[in-house]
C-alpha positions as CSV (number, residue, x, y, z in Angstrom):
1,M,151.5,138.3,-6.6
2,K,154.6,137.5,-4.5
3,L,154.3,136.0,-1.0
4,I,157.3,136.4,1.3
5,P,157.7,135.2,4.9
6,L,159.9,137.7,6.7
7,P,161.7,136.2,9.7
8,A,161.4,138.4,12.8
9,L,162.1,138.3,16.5
10,N,162.9,134.8,17.7
11,D,160.7,132.6,15.6
12,N,158.0,134.8,14.1
13,Y,157.1,135.3,10.4
14,I,155.7,138.6,9.2
15,W,154.0,137.8,5.9
16,M,154.4,140.2,3.0
17,L,152.3,140.0,-0.2
18,H,153.0,142.4,-3.1
19,D,152.2,142.9,-6.8
20,G,155.5,144.5,-7.8
21,Q,154.4,147.9,-6.9
22,N,152.3,147.8,-3.7
23,A,152.4,145.6,-0.7
24,L,150.6,144.5,2.4
25,V,152.0,142.9,5.6
26,V,150.5,140.7,8.3
27,D,151.3,140.9,12.0
28,P,154.4,143.1,12.0
29,G,155.9,142.5,15.4
30,D,159.0,144.4,14.3
31,A,159.1,147.2,11.7
32,Q,162.7,146.7,10.6
33,P,162.4,143.5,8.6
34,V,159.4,145.1,6.8
35,L,161.2,148.3,6.0
36,E,164.2,146.3,4.7
37,A,162.0,144.1,2.5
38,L,160.1,147.1,1.1
39,Q,163.4,148.6,0.0
40,H,164.7,145.3,-1.4
41,E,161.5,144.6,-3.3
42,G,161.0,148.2,-4.4
43,V,157.4,148.4,-3.3
44,Q,155.2,150.7,-1.3
45,L,153.3,149.5,1.8
46,K,149.6,150.1,1.5
47,G,148.0,147.9,4.2
48,I,148.8,146.2,7.5
49,L,146.6,143.3,8.6
50,V,146.7,142.4,12.3
51,T,145.2,139.1,13.7
52,H,145.4,139.7,17.4
53,H,146.8,142.0,20.1
54,H,150.0,140.2,21.3
55,P,153.1,142.5,21.0
56,D,155.0,140.1,18.8
57,H,152.3,140.8,16.2
58,T,151.7,144.5,16.8
59,A,154.9,146.2,18.0
60,G,156.0,147.4,14.5
61,V,152.6,148.8,13.5
62,N,152.9,152.4,14.7
63,L,156.4,152.9,13.1
64,L,155.3,151.4,9.8
65,R,152.1,153.5,9.8
66,Q,154.2,156.6,10.5
67,I,156.8,156.0,7.8
68,T,154.6,154.6,5.1
69,G,151.1,155.9,5.7
70,A,149.7,152.4,5.4
71,Q,146.2,151.7,6.5
72,V,145.9,149.4,9.5
73,F,143.2,146.7,9.9
74,G,142.6,144.6,13.0
75,P,140.2,142.9,15.3
76,A,137.2,144.8,16.7
77,R,137.3,143.5,20.2
78,E,141.0,143.7,21.1
79,T,143.4,146.5,22.2
80,M,145.2,147.7,19.1
81,P,147.6,150.4,18.0
82,E,145.3,153.3,17.0
83,P,144.1,154.4,14.5
84,L,142.9,151.4,12.6
85,Q,139.8,150.0,10.9
86,R,138.3,147.5,13.3
87,L,136.9,144.3,11.8
88,H,134.3,141.6,12.7
89,G,133.8,138.2,11.2
90,G,132.0,138.5,7.9
91,D,133.7,141.9,7.0
92,K,135.7,142.3,3.8
93,V,139.0,144.0,3.3
94,D,140.0,145.2,-0.2
95,L,143.8,145.6,-0.7
96,L,146.0,145.2,-3.8
97,G,142.9,144.4,-5.8
98,L,142.2,141.4,-3.6
99,E,139.2,140.8,-1.3
100,F,140.0,139.3,2.1
101,Q,137.2,137.7,4.1
102,V,137.5,138.3,7.8
103,M,136.9,135.2,10.0
104,D,136.3,135.3,13.8
105,V,138.6,132.6,15.3
106,P,138.7,133.1,19.1
107,G,140.7,130.7,21.3
108,H,144.3,131.9,21.4
109,T,142.9,135.3,22.3
110,A,139.3,136.3,22.8
111,G,139.0,138.5,19.7
112,H,141.4,136.8,17.3
113,I,140.6,137.1,13.6
114,A,141.9,135.5,10.4
115,Y,142.0,136.8,6.8
116,F,141.0,134.5,3.8
117,C,141.3,135.3,0.1
118,D,139.9,132.7,-2.3
119,S,141.3,134.2,-5.5
120,V,144.9,135.5,-5.8
121,A,146.5,136.5,-9.1
122,G,144.1,134.5,-11.2
123,A,141.7,131.6,-10.8
124,D,144.4,128.9,-10.8
125,A,146.3,130.4,-7.9
126,S,146.0,128.9,-4.4
127,P,143.8,130.7,-1.9
128,L,145.5,132.4,1.0
129,L,144.8,132.2,4.7
130,F,146.6,134.5,7.2
131,C,145.7,132.8,10.5
132,G,148.0,134.4,13.1
133,D,148.4,132.1,16.1
134,T,145.2,130.1,15.7
135,L,146.4,127.3,13.3
136,F,150.1,126.2,13.1
137,S,151.5,123.5,10.9
138,G,151.0,120.4,13.0
139,G,149.5,122.3,15.9
140,C,147.4,125.2,17.2
141,G,147.9,128.2,19.4
142,R,147.8,128.0,23.2
143,L,144.5,129.0,24.8
144,F,145.5,132.2,26.6
145,E,142.0,133.8,26.6
146,G,139.6,131.4,24.9
147,T,138.2,128.0,25.7
148,P,138.8,124.6,24.1
149,A,135.3,124.7,22.6
150,Q,136.1,128.1,21.0
151,M,139.4,126.9,19.6
152,L,137.8,123.7,18.2
153,A,135.1,125.7,16.5
154,S,137.7,128.1,15.1
155,L,139.8,125.3,13.7
156,T,136.8,123.6,12.3
157,Q,136.0,126.7,10.3
158,L,139.6,126.8,9.0
159,S,139.6,123.1,8.2
160,A,136.6,123.6,6.0
161,L,138.5,125.9,3.6
162,P,139.7,124.5,0.3
163,D,142.5,121.9,0.4
164,N,144.9,124.1,-1.6
165,T,144.6,127.0,0.7
166,Q,148.0,128.2,1.8
167,V,148.3,128.4,5.6
168,C,150.3,131.4,6.5
169,C,150.7,131.2,10.2
170,T,153.2,133.3,12.1
171,H,155.6,131.1,14.0
172,E,158.2,128.5,13.0
173,Y,156.9,125.9,15.4
174,T,156.5,123.1,12.9
175,Q,159.3,120.8,14.0
176,S,158.3,120.8,17.6
177,N,154.6,120.5,16.7
178,L,155.4,117.4,14.5
179,K,157.3,115.8,17.3
180,F,154.2,116.0,19.4
181,A,151.9,114.9,16.6
182,L,154.0,111.7,16.1
183,E,153.6,111.0,19.8
184,V,149.9,111.2,19.3
185,E,149.7,109.3,16.0
186,P,153.0,107.4,15.4
187,D,151.6,105.3,12.5
188,N,150.4,108.2,10.4
189,L,152.6,107.7,7.3
190,Q,151.7,111.1,5.8
191,L,152.9,112.6,9.1
192,V,156.2,110.7,9.0
193,D,156.8,111.9,5.4
194,Y,155.9,115.5,6.2
195,Q,158.3,115.5,9.2
196,R,161.2,114.4,6.9
197,H,160.2,117.1,4.4
198,C,160.2,119.8,7.0
199,Q,163.5,118.6,8.5
200,T,165.1,118.9,5.0
201,L,163.7,122.5,4.6
202,R,165.0,123.6,8.0
203,A,168.4,122.0,7.3
204,Q,168.6,124.3,4.3
205,G,167.6,127.3,6.3
206,L,164.2,127.5,4.6
207,P,160.8,128.1,6.2
208,T,158.4,125.1,6.6
209,L,155.6,127.5,5.7
210,P,153.2,128.0,4.2
211,S,151.5,124.7,4.7
212,T,148.1,123.9,3.1
213,I,144.7,123.1,4.6
214,G,144.8,119.7,2.9
215,Q,148.2,118.9,4.4
216,E,147.0,119.9,7.8
217,R,143.9,117.7,7.6
218,Q,146.2,114.7,7.1
219,I,148.8,115.4,9.8
220,N,147.6,117.9,12.4
221,P,146.2,116.2,15.5
222,F,144.1,119.3,16.4
223,L,142.2,119.0,13.1
224,R,141.9,115.2,13.6
225,S,140.5,114.9,17.1
226,T,137.5,112.9,15.8
227,Q,139.8,110.2,14.3
228,P,139.8,106.9,16.2
229,T,143.6,106.8,16.4
230,I,143.7,110.3,18.0
231,M,140.8,109.5,20.3
232,A,142.6,106.3,21.5
233,S,145.9,108.2,22.1
234,A,144.1,110.8,24.1
235,R,142.5,108.2,26.3
236,R,145.8,106.6,26.9
237,F,147.2,109.9,28.0
238,N,144.3,110.8,30.3
239,A,141.0,109.0,30.1
240,T,139.5,111.1,32.8
241,S,140.3,114.3,31.0
242,V,138.8,112.9,27.8
243,D,135.6,112.0,29.6
244,Q,135.3,115.3,31.4
245,N,136.5,117.8,28.7
246,G,136.5,116.0,25.3
247,V,139.3,114.8,23.1
248,F,140.4,118.2,21.8
249,A,140.7,119.7,25.3
250,C,142.7,116.7,26.4
251,L,145.1,117.1,23.4
252,R,145.7,120.7,24.2
253,L,146.4,119.8,27.8
254,W,148.8,117.1,26.7
255,K,150.6,119.5,24.3
256,N,150.9,122.1,27.1
257,Q,152.8,119.5,29.2
258,Y,154.8,118.0,26.3
259,T,158.5,118.4,26.1
């Protein structure tokens, strides 16, 4: 299997996975990069996975369906380009000989879902997580429709996945996220090293993604809100917010205001 992040729009990635003959894509906000990649890789599009309803994740769906005949899968409780197979947490999707488990991960939007495959191209390959705008490297999505409690529960689900799970999120937000993460936890040496690594990648014009769940557990403040260092930083930012809403909600408020 070959995993390819296709740059799209301003800072999106459309993920493509193919076996040399057939392909799937995730969250195609623009059809053109997908059509170009299909031609370049010499593969046929068989499936489109959608995580949530925002246009930068769905705007290319109809054209891709029309041109390729690919089947579309998406969340059960959100407005989606029809027709599609609607999915709830616990459902399974079979594509390219792989089985993807559907996870309900509300927070960024009310009906956001993620797709997890624990076996890709053999037992030794890393599991895959297509998580849309729920988990980013070093951060998490804004709460446009959900609550802090919902997002925390969603991230806790994702954090419980195996360490080597590849985190295929859909925006190149890593450097700005790590700047905030270092504000929250400046003495985290793994975070300092990871920031240098990501700076090197971007200087070479390469994506910082995918990350891994194990990496995110070490450096992502939104997965580390029970750590004493994170709790102390949140209290320094706004002790009243921590007392009223909890550490995670305070971190999200802080990130919303951070420049």
